[in-house]
N, C-alpha and C positions, 0 to 999 in steps of 0.2 A: 604319808606323814612326814612332811618336811623334805627339803632337798638342798643340795648345794649346787648353785648355778654358776656357769662360767662362760664368759664371752671375751673376745679380744678386739681391741680397736686401737689403731695408731701405736702399736708396739706395747700396749698396756693390757695386761690380763686383769679382768674384773671378776673376783670370786665373791659370791654372795651367799651367806648362810641364810637359807630361806625357811624359817620355821617361826614366824612372828607371833603366832598364837601361843607359843610356849617360850617366848623371849629368846628365840633362836637357840634353844637347846639342841644339842647334836646327838641324834640317835646312832646306833651302830651302823645302820644302813647309810646314813649321811656321812659318818666317819669314813666309810669305804669310798664314797664318792669324793670326799675331800682328798684322800690319799691319791686317787687316780688323777685328780686335777693337778696336784703338785707334780706328778710325773709328766703330765702334759706341759706344764709350765717349763719344766727342765728341758724338754726335748724340742720345743717349738722355737725356731729362730725369730719368729715374728712376735715373741713375747720377751721384752727386755726388763720389765718390772711388773709387779703384781700388787693389786690392792685387795685387801680383805675387808668386807663390811657385812653388816647384818641387815636383813630386810626390814624396812620400816625405820622409825626413829625411836622406838621404845627400848631396843636392846641391840648391842653388838653381838654378844653371845654370853650365855650363862653356864657354859660347859656341857657336861653330859646330861642325857635325858634320864632323870631320877627314877621313873618307873622301871627302867631296865636294871636298876641297881638293887632295889628292895626285893628280898626273897631270892636273890641270885648271887649278888656280889658281896653285900655287907652282912655282918652278923657272924656268930660262931660257926654256922653251917654254910656261910657264903664262900664263894670261890676266891674272893679277894682280887680277881682278875677283871678289872673294868675294861670297857671299850675305851682305848686311848684316843683322845682327841688329837688327830695328826697335826703336826706343826711343821712349818717350812724351814727345817734345819737338818742338815747343812746344805741348803741350796744357795749357790753363789749369786743368783739373781736377787735383787733387792725386793723386799716385801714391805708394804705400808698398811698399817691398821687404821681404818677410818671408823672411829668409835662414836656411836650415838647411843644414849640411854645406858642400860645396864651392861657392864663389862666385869663380870664377877665369876667366881668359881673357876672352872676350866677356861672360861673366856679370858681372864686376865693372863693365864698362861699362854694362850694363843696370841694375845696382843704383845706380850713380852717377847715372844719368839720372832716377831716382826722387827725390822730394822728401824722404822720410823713409825710414830704414833701421833695422830691428830684426833682431838676430841671435840664434840659439840659441847657447849657450855652447860648443858643439862646432864651430861654423862655422869655416871656413878661407877667408880672403879675400886675393886678390892678383892682380896682373897677370902674364901669362905670355908676352908677346910676345918678350922676350929669350930665353926658354927655347926658342923656336921659330925663332930667327934673325931676328926681326922687331923693328922699333921697337915700343915700347909706345904704339901709336897707337889708331886707331879710336875717338877721342874720350876714351879713358881718361886720357891725360896732362893734357889741357886741363881735364877735370872734376876730377881728383884734386887738382891744384894749387889750384884754387879752393875745394875742400871742406876740405882738411886743411893748406893752406899749402905753400910751396915746399920747406922743409926736410924735412918729413915725407913729402911726395910723392916727392922725389928718392930718399930712402932706400928707399921701397917700390918705386919704379920701377926704379932702377939695380941693386938686389939681386934683383929679382923675387921678393921674399919672399912666401910664403903665410902671412900673419899670423893668429894666433888671434884670436877674437872680442874677448877682453879688450883686446888692443893696438889693434884697430880702434876700439873705443869710446874708448880713452884719447886717440887722436889725432883723434877726431871723425869718423871714417869712418862709423861707425854711431852712432845716438843712444842706443841701449838694447841691453843684452844680457840675455837671459832663459834659464832652464834649457832644455836641449835639448828640442825638440818644442813649445816654447811661442811661437815667433816668429809664427805665424799668429794665435794668440789675442791676442798683444800688438798686432799690426798692426790687428786688428779693433777693439780698444779705441780706438786713435787714429782709425780710420776712422769708427766710430760717433759719436765726439765731433765730428769735422769735418762729418759728414753732417747734423747737426742745425742747422747754421748756414745763413744765406742763401747759396745757391750762387754768386751773382754776387759777393757780398762776399768769399767764400773765394777765388774765381778772381782777383779784383782784388788781394787781398792777396798771392797768389803772384806775380802779374805785377809788383807794386810791388817785391817782394823781389829778383827776378831782374833786372829792367830798370833798377833804380836803380844797379846795378853799372856800367852803361855811361855814367852821367851824372856831371857834376860835383856837388859837395856842394850848391851853391845851386840847380842845376837839379833835383836830386832832391827837395829840400825843397819847392820851388815846385810841382812836378808832383804830389807827394803831397798837398799842401794842396788843389789844384784837384780831384783825384779824390775827396778826402774831402767837399768841398763838394757835388759832383755826387751822391755816394752818399747824402747827407742827404735829397736830394729824391726818393728812391725809396720805393715802397710797403713794401719789407722794412724799411727804416730806420724808417718810421712804425710798423710793426708791432712792431719791437723796443722802441721807446721806450714805445709805448702799453701793451704787455703788461707792461712793468716797472711802470708806474703802476697797472695793474689787478691786479698780483700773480698773474700767470698765465704759463705757458710760451708763448713766441712760436711762431707757425706761419709759417715762412718759405716762400719759393717764389712770391711774389706779383708779382715784378718783370716788367714787359713790356720787350721789346727786348734781353733778355739782358745780357751784360757791357758792351755798348756804352753802356748807360744810365749807367755810371760815369764816362764821359768819359776813359778811359785813352788812347785814340788822339787824341781831339779836343784834349786838353790836353798831349800829348807835346811837349816843348820843342825838338825838333829836326825836321828834315825827314824823316829816315829812320825812320819808325814801325816798330817791331818787328812781325814777322808772327807772330801767335799764332793757333792754332786754338781754337775755342770750348771 
């Protein structure tokens, strides 16, 4: 009953939630598969960026498989412990959500946990907790407020609107809208562009963007300067500048020591260093 499929091509990992007859709802078995795939993305040097999509064009993902909730999780005698839909956080490699059709319930939480989001023009996106008698939780509210701002988030959350792709783009929930059926191709354009860069520089840029949010202005600028200085001393930086002078395309992937060579943790201005996966 459903699966999560994974394949790699040209440094891009393709993750497909494959349960189209149930609008790509994720069962507990599928959640375990997704968790293992994230671990594989982390470990494999031939994966520099990942795309998450749903099988078919009718749905990206609608969250958990509801038959596993009734009589087990919800209600006064329920456990309250649902199968958590695994999310790619904190993985330093970039993730792109290619959204076609319904992206609701836990599906919007999955999309929000990706770094970039592109939607087909027939996509429908929204939180559904209130429709089920629940808070709009499960990380959806926290992420949505940070992505689209408090006002836009409250409108979407308190009305539980399933908004069209055009509105999602207007408020910044998705970065791009394309004709129906084109989300995966558009996501691959982004992925191919990202995959050509130094993987450590890409991961470091992602960490700078997210972790700067937790710092004061002066702390953020000081940390970013220190990381930049460390990055200059890496083989990929030397390759980037040398190839420019030699008028050729750079060949990245030369750094030893992974992202640690960029000094992100060593130069963090506070004691509580954020815990990122490679």
